C-alpha positions as CSV (number, residue, x, y, z in Angstrom):
1,M,-68.3,10.2,-18.9
2,S,-65.4,8.1,-17.3
3,L,-64.8,4.6,-18.2
4,I,-64.2,3.9,-14.5
5,P,-67.0,4.9,-12.1
6,V,-65.9,7.4,-9.0
7,I,-66.8,6.3,-5.7
8,S,-69.2,8.5,-4.0
9,D,-69.0,9.2,-0.4
10,E,-71.7,7.0,0.2
11,E,-70.4,3.8,-1.6
12,A,-66.8,4.3,0.0
13,S,-65.6,1.8,2.7
14,P,-64.5,2.9,5.7
15,E,-61.1,3.1,5.1
16,V,-62.0,5.3,2.0
17,Q,-64.3,7.6,4.0
18,A,-61.7,8.2,6.3
19,L,-59.3,9.2,3.4
20,F,-61.7,11.3,1.7
21,K,-62.5,12.9,5.1
22,N,-58.8,14.2,5.7
23,I,-58.6,14.9,1.7
24,K,-61.7,17.3,2.3
25,K,-60.0,18.9,5.5
26,M,-57.1,19.5,3.4
27,Y,-58.2,20.7,-0.1
28,G,-62.2,21.3,0.6
29,R,-63.2,18.5,-2.0
30,V,-62.0,15.0,-3.2
31,A,-60.9,14.8,-6.6
32,N,-62.2,12.7,-9.4
33,A,-58.5,10.9,-9.6
34,I,-58.6,10.1,-6.1
35,R,-62.5,9.0,-6.4
36,V,-61.2,6.8,-9.3
37,A,-58.3,5.0,-7.4
38,A,-60.5,4.6,-4.4
39,H,-61.4,1.4,-5.8
40,T,-57.9,0.1,-4.5
41,P,-57.7,2.3,-1.2
42,R,-53.9,1.6,-1.4
43,I,-53.6,3.1,-4.7
44,A,-55.7,6.3,-3.6
45,Q,-53.5,6.8,-0.3
46,V,-50.4,6.6,-2.4
47,L,-51.6,9.0,-5.1
48,F,-53.0,11.3,-2.5
49,G,-49.3,11.1,-0.9
50,F,-48.0,12.0,-4.1
51,I,-50.4,14.9,-4.7
52,V,-49.5,16.5,-1.4
53,A,-45.5,16.1,-1.7
54,S,-45.9,17.6,-5.3
55,Q,-47.2,20.7,-3.7
56,R,-44.4,21.1,-1.2
57,S,-42.1,23.8,-1.8
58,E,-39.0,21.4,-0.9
59,I,-40.3,19.2,-4.3
60,S,-41.7,21.7,-6.2
61,G,-38.8,24.5,-5.9
62,S,-39.5,28.2,-6.8
63,L,-42.9,27.7,-8.2
64,T,-45.7,29.7,-6.2
65,K,-48.9,28.5,-5.1
66,R,-50.4,30.2,-8.0
67,V,-48.3,28.7,-10.5
68,K,-48.9,25.2,-9.2
69,G,-52.8,25.9,-9.1
70,L,-52.5,27.1,-12.9
71,I,-50.6,24.0,-13.7
72,T,-53.2,21.9,-12.5
73,L,-55.9,24.1,-13.7
74,K,-54.2,23.8,-17.5
75,T,-53.6,19.8,-17.1
76,S,-57.3,19.3,-15.8
77,L,-58.8,21.4,-18.9
78,L,-56.4,19.4,-21.3
79,N,-57.7,16.3,-19.6
80,G,-61.6,17.4,-20.1
81,C,-61.9,17.7,-16.3
82,N,-64.5,20.1,-15.1
83,Y,-62.3,21.9,-12.3
């Protein structure tokens, strides 16, 4: 159970709904970190921008998509996320 509740699609403001829609287009789902950050939409936008940037090859150098995915999975598991 999280200490800060996640924002569901139904609870989201129009601004946050637009952000969630774009995230779903790119990733197929909205991560809980973004849903928690959505309590302050600007923070959610910046966090999503960071996530997108960290996946770019110009930023992450020689890491393959597979390695990036494994890093995300391991981090999620260490943090107790059910991904």
